[in-house]
N, C-alpha and C positions, 0 to 999 in steps of 0.2 A: 504494500500500500504506500503510495507516494505521500510525502509530507507536504501539507498545504503551506505555501509561502505567503507571508503577510507583507503587504506594501508598507514601508516605514515612512510615513509622512511626518511623524513627530507630533502632529496636532493632537491625536487622541491620547498621547501620554503626557501632555502638558499638565494635566491635573496632578500628576505624580510629583510635581515640584512643590513639596511641602504643603500640599492640600490647597494651594491657590488655584483659582479658576484660570482657564486659558486667556481670559480677558484682563487679568490682573496686569498692572504695569510695573516695569522695572526701571529704576533710577540708579544712577551712580552714587556711591557713598563717598566719603572724604577720608584722606589720610590724616596722620597726627598733626601735620602742618596746615590742615584745612584745605588742601588742594583736592579737587574733585577727581576721582578715578575716571578713566575713559581711554579712548584710543591714544591720546597723547601722554597720559599718565597711566600706563598699563602696568599693573602689578605682576603680571605673568612673565616668565622667563622669555626674553627676546629671542625670536626665531622659532619658538615652539608652536605647535598646532593650537594649544589652548590660548596662546598670546594672539594668534591670528583670529581665533574665534572671538576673544574678548574685544578685539579691535572692530568687529562687526556690530557690536552692541551700540544702541543709541538711547539716550534718556527718553523715557516715556514709551518705549517699545513694549508691546504686549508679550506675554509668555508664549502665546500662540505663534507670533512672528519669530521669537527667539528660537523656538523648536523647529519652525520651518527652515531656519538657517542651518539646521543640523547640529545645534549646540545641545549637548546632553544635559539631562536634569542633574546629573552628578556635578558637572562643571558649574551649573547655576547654583546648586546647593552649596558647593564649596565657597563660591564668591559671596553668597549670602552669609554664610557662617563667618567669613573673614571680614565682613563689613564693606566689601568692595562694591556691593550693590544693595539696594533695598527694594522690596516688592510691596506695592500697595494694591489691595483688592479693588476691583472695579466697583463703582457705586451700585447698590441694589443687589450685590451678590453676597450671599451668606457663606463665606469660606470657612474652612476649618484649619486655618493656618496656625503653625506653631509660633511661639514667640521667638523672635530673632535676637 
């Protein structure tokens, strides 16, 4: 029996990012000096795949869009844990997010 292959769009798994809805928005956090993280202040190791992915992020981007770019929930979770990003639930959505 052949194994059924799933198409990986990333959208359906967006909910797995800490219980936030796919419409929740991501914003950059700040470092100790008050400088906002982002493509020009990238906390990831230069030249790495995760640094390339972090550079694709934009303030106010939805988690749906983040996942469509192919960025894993693990990468987003680590950035959230380290304060490099913050996530705000979309208005009118009752998320089950964990405290960051």
